[in-house]
TIVEX-402126 format. One record per residue: residue in one letter; z, x, y of N, C-alpha, C, O in turn. Coordinates in pm, whole numbers. Each point is the difference from the previous one (the first is absolute). Layout:
N
SITE   type     n.zz     n.xx     n.yy    ca.zz    ca.xx    ca.yy     c.zz     c.xx     c.yy     o.zz     o.xx     o.yy
SITE      A        Z        X        Y        Z        X        Y        Z        X        Y        Z        X        Y
...
END
This chain:
94
SITE   type     n.zz     n.xx     n.yy    ca.zz    ca.xx    ca.yy     c.zz     c.xx     c.yy     o.zz     o.xx     o.yy
SITE      M     2147     4121    -1386     -108      -79       60      -85      -67     -107      -43     -115       16
SITE      R       19      187     -125      -82      -52     -107       69     -118      -68      -65      -97      -38
SITE      K      201      104       23       74     -110      -60      -10     -123       88      -11     -112      -51
SITE      L       14      130      183       -6     -108       94     -139      -69       -7       -8     -123        6
SITE      T      -96      199      -16     -133      -53      -13      -19      -77     -130      -62     -107       -1
SITE      L      114      161     -108      -10      -68     -129       83     -132        6      -42     -102      -55
SITE      L      156      107      121       81     -123       12      -72     -104       82        6     -120      -30
SITE      F      -74      165      135      -74      -94       84     -110      -70      -81      -15     -122        6
SITE      W      -61      200      -82     -109      -60      -80       47      -86     -111      -64      -99      -38
SITE      W      181      137      -17       56      -81     -107       49     -135       56      -19     -103      -63
SITE      L       82      103      181       46     -123       59     -118      -85       47        6     -123       -7
SITE      L     -112      185       56     -117      -74       34      -67      -69     -119      -44     -115        8
SITE      A       39      190     -119      -58      -60     -122       86     -114      -53      -54     -101      -47
SITE      I      184      114       54       84     -109      -42      -13     -123       90        2     -114      -47
SITE      G      -13      140      172      -19     -112       99     -128      -70      -21       -3     -122       12
SITE      L     -103      191      -43     -132      -59      -26        6      -80     -128      -54     -111       -5
SITE      L      119      161     -100        6      -67     -125       79     -130       11      -42     -102      -54
SITE      T      155      105      124       81     -118       18      -71     -107       83       13     -120      -26
SITE      S      -87      166      126      -74      -93       84     -113      -65      -83      -31     -118       19
SITE      I      -29      192     -109     -104      -57      -81       54      -96     -104      -59     -105      -27
SITE      L      174      141      -32       56      -85     -106       67     -125       56      -15     -108      -57
SITE      F       88      120      167       84     -111       45      -49      -73      127       44     -112       26
SITE      C     -130      170       48      -35      -59      125     -147      -55        6      -51      -33      106
SITE      T      -13       27     -225     -136      -47        2        4     -155       22       89      -69      -49
SITE      K     -183       21      119      -10     -142       26      -55      -70     -122      -93       48      -65
SITE      K      153     -164       35      -55      -80     -110     -120      -73       52       -4      -42      116
SITE      K      -93       29     -201     -119      -77       40       38     -146       11       63      -58      -89
SITE      E     -104        0      199       31     -141       22     -123      -82      -58     -116       36       18
SITE      L      150     -143      -85     -105      -85      -48      -61      -80      115       70      -41       92
SITE      P     -197       18      -98      -61      -75      109       57     -146        2       10      -65     -104
SITE      Q       24       19      222       49     -136       12     -112      -99       -5     -107       25       56
SITE      P      128     -139     -122     -108      -96       -1      -16      -55      140       97      -18       73
SITE      K     -221       -7      -35      -34      -50      134      -17     -151       -9      -62      -53      -92
SITE      T      119      -13      190      -12     -147        5      -96      -38      114       -1       61      107
SITE      Y      -75     -159     -133      -93      -51      101      -26     -146      -27       26      -48     -111
SITE      Y      -77      -23      210      -28     -141      -12     -151      -21      -22      -83       66       63
SITE      V       50     -159     -151     -135      -36      -28      -12     -150       10       98      -73      -18
SITE      V     -222       28       49      -26     -146       10      -68      -46     -127     -100       56      -45
SITE      D      157     -159      -11      -66      -68     -116     -108      -85       55       28     -103       62
SITE      T     -151      143      -81     -114      -71       64      -25     -141      -64      -67      -84       59
SITE      L      122       62     -177      -15     -134      -57       97      -98       60      -27     -120        0
SITE      R      142      168       54       93      -88       62      -20       -8      156       42      -97       63
SITE      C     -104      198       -7      -18        8      147      -98     -108       44     -108      -13      -58
SITE      T      146      -65      162      -91     -103       54      -63       43      126      -89      -70       49
SITE      G      131      186       10      -53       44      125       50      -73      122      -69       -6      102
SITE      C      192      -49     -112       54      -76      108       35       88      118       -2      -48      113
SITE      G       33      175     -134       27       95      114      144        2       43       29       64      101
SITE      V       65     -130     -169      138        3       39       57      146      -16       78       46       83
SITE      C     -119       22     -187       44      138      -18      -55       91      106       69       91       48
SITE      V     -196     -114      -10      -61       81      105       73      -12      131       22      100       69
SITE      D       18     -224      -32       71      -28      122      140       60       -5       52       42      103
SITE      S       11      -38     -222      140       45      -11       10      149       -1      108       52       30
SITE      C     -213       23      -64        2      144       -7       -3       65      137     -103       -3       68
SITE      R      213       61      -27        3       63      137      -60      136        3      -13       58      108
SITE      F      -26       -1     -223      -63      132       -9     -153       -7      -18      -67      102      -16
SITE      N       14     -224       19     -143      -22      -19      -55       66     -129     -109       57       -2
SITE      A      191      -69     -107      -36       58     -128      -81      -97      -80      -61       39      -99
SITE      I       60     -163      137      -72     -106      -81     -113      -56       78       13      -43      115
SITE      K     -125       44     -180     -128      -54       56      -58     -100      -91       20        9     -121
SITE      L      -96     -107      173      -72      -92      -82     -143       53      -20      -69       37       95
SITE      D       28      -34     -219     -134       42      -34      -99     -102       52       17     -119      -28
SITE      T     -116      158       99      -92      -93       62      -98      -66      -98      -63     -101       31
SITE      V       52      161     -146      -93      -56     -104       72     -102      -87      -42     -114      -16
SITE      S      154      161      -41       70      -87      -96      114      -84       63       55      -89      -64
SITE      W      -21      119      188      111      -61       73      133        9      -79       79      -95       -6
SITE      K      -59      210      -50      127       30      -67       67      114       78      -66       82       64
SITE      A      201      -79      -72       75      100       67      -13      138      -69      -15        6     -122
SITE      H       22       97      194       -1      136      -60      102       80       81        4       -4      123
SITE      I       81       78     -200      107       80       61      -44      148        3      -37       57     -103
SITE      D       44        2      218      -29      143       19      127       76      -31       97       -6       76
SITE      T      -95       76     -185      125       70      -45       41      112       90      116       42       -2
SITE      M     -209        9       82       32      110       96       76      -56      117       84       70       56
SITE      L     -107     -187      -19       71      -63      114      124      -78      -42       90      -19       81
SITE      C      -84      -25     -204      111      -84      -49      129       83       -2        1      115      -44
SITE      T      106     -176       94      132       67       -1       92      -58     -105      118       37       -5
SITE      L     -166     -124      -77       77      -60     -108      118      -84       48      103       -6      -67
SITE      C     -118      -57      181      111      -77       54       18     -132      -76      111      -53       -4
SITE      G     -219        0      -55       12     -119      -87      -12     -131       74       21     -105      -60
SITE      V      -52      108      187      -10     -129       74     -118      -81      -57       12     -121      -18
SITE      C     -123      187       -9     -117      -71      -47       27      -70     -134      -48     -111      -26
SITE      K      124      178      -56       32      -60     -133       90     -125       17      -15      -96      -75
SITE      R      105       98      171       90     -109       23      -66     -117       64       39     -114      -27
SITE      V     -139      136      111      -63     -112       71     -117      -61      -76      -48     -106       39
SITE      C        0      166     -143     -114      -49      -74       45     -125      -81       86        6      -87
SITE      R     -149     -117      122       35     -128      -71      -52       -4     -140       55      -71      -85
SITE      Y     -160      146       57      -63       -5     -132       42      115      -91      -57       19     -107
SITE      Q      156       57      150       47      119      -75     -112       87      -49       -5       43     -116
SITE      A      -85      -19      209     -121       83      -35       27      148       18      -81       81      -45
SITE      I      191      -41      111       25      139       23      112       46      -91      111      -55       -1
SITE      K     -144      156      -74       92       56     -107       27      147       36      -84       68       59
SITE      D      205      -23      -97       26      143       10      -27       64     -136       36      -51     -105
SITE      T     -102      166      115      -43       70     -119       40      145        7       -3       60      107
SITE      T       40       -2     -218       30      147       -2     -104       72      -89      -53      -54      -97
SITE      Y       27      175      135      -88       82      -83       56      143      -10      -60       85      -66
END
């Protein structure tokens, strides 16, 4: 019985060591996040991007009449970037 108990603990220790050595997850590097920003020098406030966004992620600022993209609502579909005549919407990573 004592040999069986020792064998059990020995196998358990070997199993734990192998799981620690070979089954540990590798740390993943954080992926860069992409989002769209409006170049306020190029934006004319025409509102084409606002009308094209079906997620209501783009609003016109009432003071400067420039577009602003809400990154929480934006789904990165890219429609606003394609429809902007002045190329004021850029994709940026951080």
